[in-house]
N, C-alpha and C positions, 0 to 999 in steps of 0.2 A: 504494500500500500504506500501512498505518498509519504506517510509518516516514517517509512523505512529509509527514505532517501538519505537523510543525514548519516545514518549508520553505514549505509552502502558507500557513500562518499568517503567516509573515514576508512572503511575497509579497502577501498581502491586507492587510498592515499591521494585524494583529489582535494586541492585547496579551493577550487571553484569549478562550476560548470557553466558553459556558454552554449545556449540553445539558439539556433538560427532559423529563419524562414518564416513562413506564414503560420497563422494560428490554426487554419483548417487543413485537414489531410496531412498533418505533420504531428504524429503521436507525441513526441516529447514536448513540443510547444503546447499542443492541445491539453496535455495532462496538467499543465499549470494554468492555462488561460481559460479552458472550457470552450475554445473555438472563437468564433466571431470574425468580423472583417478586419483583420489585422495582418498586414502583409510586410514581408521583408523586415521583420523585427529581430531584436536580440534580447534574450533573457539571461540574466546573470544571477546565480545563486551560490552563496558560500555556506559552509557547514554551520548549522545553528542559526542561520539568518533567513529572513523571508526573501523570496525572489524579487528581483526588480526587472521591469519590462521597459525596454527602449523601443519606441515606435515612431513612425512618421507622425508629425503633429496633426495632420489632417485626419488621422485615425484615432486620436487620443480618447474620444468619447467611447468608441467601440472598445478600446483597450481597457478603459476604466471599469468596464463591466466585469472584468476578470477578478476585481477585488485586489489586484496587486498594486504596488507602487509603480506609477507610470511616469517615465521621463520622455518628453517629446523631442523628436529630432527634426531637423529641417529636411532631411532626405531619408532614404532607406538605410537601415542599420549596416548593411554590408558595405555601402559606400563610405559611411563614417569610419568603419573599422579598417578599411583599406587606406583611406586618406589621412585619418586622424584617430588612430586607435586609443590614444591617451585620453580622448574625450570620455570614453567609457571606462577604460582600465584604471586611470588615475582616480576617477570619481569613486570607483569601487575598491580602491586601495589594493589593486592586484598588479604587482610589479615583478613578482617572481613566484615560483612554485609550479605545481601541476594543475593544468586547466583542461577538463574534459570537454570535447567538442561534439555537439549533437545537433540533430534537426535535419532539415532538407534545404538545400541551396544549390544553385548551379555549380558544378565542380570547378569551373574556371574562377568563379568568385571565391570559393573556399580556398583555393590555392593562393590567390592574390592576397586575401586577408590574413591567411596563415603566415605568409611571408612578411607582410607588414607588421604583424604582431611580433614575429621573431626578430625583425630588424630593430624594432623600437624597444623590445624587452627581451634581451638575450637570455635572461634568467627564467623566462617562462617556458615551460615544456608543454606543448599542446599534445593531448592524449586522445587517441581514437580507439575506442573499444570494439572488440568483435561484436557485431550486431546481435548475435544470438544470445549473448551473455552480458549485455550492457547493464549498467545500474538501473536504467529506466525499465528494461524488460524484467529485471529482477524485482523492482518495486511494483510494476504493473501485474506481476504474476498472481497476486492475491487481490481480490476486489472487496470493497465495502458494500453495505446494503444499497446505497444509492446507485452504484455502478451496476450491481446485479439487477436492480429494478429496470434500468435502462436497457440492458441486454435482454431481459425477459420481455420487455415491450417490443423490442426488435424481433424477438422470436415469435410473438403473437402476430406481428405484421407479416413476417416471412411465411408462416404456416397458413395464414389467411390467403395470401397470394398463391401459394402452392395449391390450395383447395380451389381457388378460382381458375387456375390453369387446368387442373384436372377436369373441372366442370365444363370449361370451354371446349377442351379436346373431345370429351366423350359425347358432347351434343352435336358435333359436326356430322354432316352428311359424309358418306363414304362412296367413292367412285368404284367402277367395276374392277379397277386394278388395285383396290384396297388402299388407295391414297385418300386422305382426308381432303374435303373440299370446303372452300370459303363460300359465302352466301352467293357470290357471283358465278360459282361453278368452277373457278380456277383452283389449282392445287394449293393447299395450305403448306407453308414452308416454315423452317426454323426461324427465319427472320420475322415472319408474321407473328409467331408465338412470342418471340422476344419483345416485339414492339408493344404487345399487350402487357407483358410483365413490367417493362419500363414505365408505362403509363400508370399502372396500378401502384408501383413503388412511389412514384412522384406524388400521387394523390394522397399518400399516407406519410409523407415527410421523410421518405427513405431514398437512398441513391444506390445505383449499381456502380460502385467505385472501380472494381477490378474485372468486371465482365462475367455475367452469369453464364454458367455452363448449362447448355441445353443441347445435348448431343445424341444423335440417333444412329443406329447401325454401327458401321465401322468406327465412327467418331466416338461412340460410347465406349469402345475398347481402348481409347487413349485417354488416360485419367484427366488431363488438363486441356483436352480439346474443348473449346467453347461451343463447337458445333458449326457446321458449314451453312451459311445463310440460305443457300438455295436448296438444301436438302429438303425433300418432301416428307411430310408426316405420313407414315405408313403403318398399317396394322402389323402386328406380329414381330416388331423389331424392338430391341431394348432401347429405352430412352434414359439416359442419366441426366437428372435435373439437380444440379448443385447450385444453390442460390445463397449468396453471402453478402447481403446488403448492409449498409451502414446508415446511421443517422445522418440526415442532411447537415452539411457543414463539417464533415470529417470526424464524427463521433464514433460511438461504439458499434461494432459489427455483430451480426449473428451468422451462423454457419449451419447448413442443413442440406441433406441430399436424400432423394428418393429415386428409385429406379422403377420404371413402368414399361409395360408392353400393352399396347392398345388392342382390345378385342380378344386376343388370344396370345399365347406364348408357345414357342417351339419347345419340345421336350428338353433339348440341350440348354436353352436359355432358362427354363424353369429349374433345371438341376443346378445351374450356376447360381441362380437367385437363392435357392434353398440352402446351398452351402454357405453363402455370405450371410444370410439371415441366421443360420444356426451358429456361426462363429460370433456374430454380433451379440446374440442372446447369451452365449457362454461368457463373453467378456463382461457384459452388464451384470450377470449373476455373480461374478467374482470380484467386482470392484471393491477395494478396501481403502479406508482412510490411511494416509501416509505411505501407501504403497508406491514403489518405484514405477513410474509410468512405463518404462521400457519392458517391464516384466510381462505386460499385456501384449506388447508387440511380439515378444518371444512366443507367447502362448498362441497368438494368431498365426505366426509363421509356422510353428510346429503343426497346428491343425491343418493349414492349407497344404503343407508339404506332405503330410500323411495322405492327403487326397490327390496327390500327384501334380501339384502346382508349383511353379517356381516362386521363390520368395527371396527377399534381400538377405536373409540369414543363411540361406542354403545355396545361393547361386552367386558367383562372382560377376562383376561387370554390370553393364546396363541391361536391365530386363525389358524385353519387348512384350511379354505376356505373363499371365499369372497374377500373383499379388506383388505389386511393383513399388509400393510406397510404405510409409510408416502409418501407424494406427490412428494417430490423432495429434492434437496440438492445443496449446492454450489459445484463448480467444479474449479479445477486448478492444482496445483502440487500434490494434493490428489484427488482421484476420488470421495471421499465424504468429503466435508468440509463445513464450514459456508457459507451462512446461512442455518439453519435447519428448517424443516417444520412440525415437529411433533405438534399435537394439544396442547401439553403441553410445547412446546419450549418457552423460554423467549421472551418477546415482542421485544427485541433488534434485533432479526433476521428479518431484513427488506430488501425489494427489492429496495435498494438505488443505486445511480449512481455508475457504475463500477462493480457491482456484476454480476457474471455469475452463472446461476442456471439451474437445470433441472426441467422439469414437466413430471411426469411419472405415471399416474394412471393405475391401472390394476385390473383384477378380476381373481381368481384362484380356480379351482375345480379339484384337482388331481384325486379324485375318479371317476369323469366323464371323465377323460382323456383329459383335456383342460385347457388352461390359455391364457390370453390376456394382453399385456402391450404395451403402446405407449409412447415413450419418445423422447424429443428433448431438446437441450441445448440453453438457451437464455442469451442475454447480455442486461443489463440496460444501454442504451447509454447515453452520456452526455446530449442529449436533452430530456431524460426521457422516450423515446420510448423503447419498448421491441423488440429486434431483434433476430430471430432464426439464429444461426450461421452456419447452414448447412441445406439447403432445401432437402427434399426427399419425394416422394409420400407416401400416407397412404393406398395404396391398400392392401386389406386383401387376397382375392383370386388371386393367380398367375396362369394364364392360362398356361397349358403345351403345348408346341409347337408340340410335337410328340405323342399326346394322344387325343382321343375323347371319351367323356363320352358315355357309351353304354345305 
């Protein structure tokens, strides 16, 4: 939690942190400011002291909503740091020591300002942490009640839209070639479905930041294929629907996946789904407080390996099919954050109080034209119980209301 940052800074031997960039879609800056229309800002925090926000004077009213001390600048913070770093560093009495650098900014600006700081203050050491283990991700790993409430609300929006998508698809007319049809009789495509999803998200104050996955057939067998826009929606093919929207303005994410087959499923696809669903249920039944997340990845790898599938734990190199990824990840201001579940992850990635994490086993066979993934997001409650933050059915075959199998 945010209250952990001072201790984490001390542990990392940081004398200050400098966060750069916009307030929205920039998790370290958002963590302090809560978002808002604040661009090209700089935030400085020293251990045991409140953070100070430097921003363009034209945005000072927006910046003040953060509740932080705000110091207006005549231009963007990066320009000030490049041309006159002492304006910020002298005021904060930072002339030597270790300063952690975070946030998002054009890499050219980062290099220029880093050089300017080094030239002006040779006794300052700028520190860049590995992104998967930064003090911010370690602080963000556990959530307070207000953060959980926001993620839960995003889960409600997400599952509502998933239900609307299922209803829309199952009410479509079906052509002679088993392709779904729009009202004008033309084929329904992936792009058509996504346009509906984007509209429904916007109407509910959510945004598709990183690209919703809605992939059918061969694309469903490639875990992060977002789907080919011109692909037609067809009966009897697996559809992987992985939706991970965020609050408008760069806030908290939700992450959720269901796999569908419209009208009917082939025996091979049904078998694949049943395997994934069985493994998912086994993991959920065995989740324990303070367990190492990677132990469940090992469980899943062993289960799938016994059934004849490739896994990261049993196969070297890049995997083209089988179980090709890790079981899950933390969730918050980043769609992927601590704790990590790779079988090689450090032991410290635990399912401890306050953690929100995903469980998402899957099997993928692009050359067979199919893939299956099931995903939900869970919260480790104060009482140690694991709570799914948004309930939704696990139906694989969705019956078509205007079609009967011949």
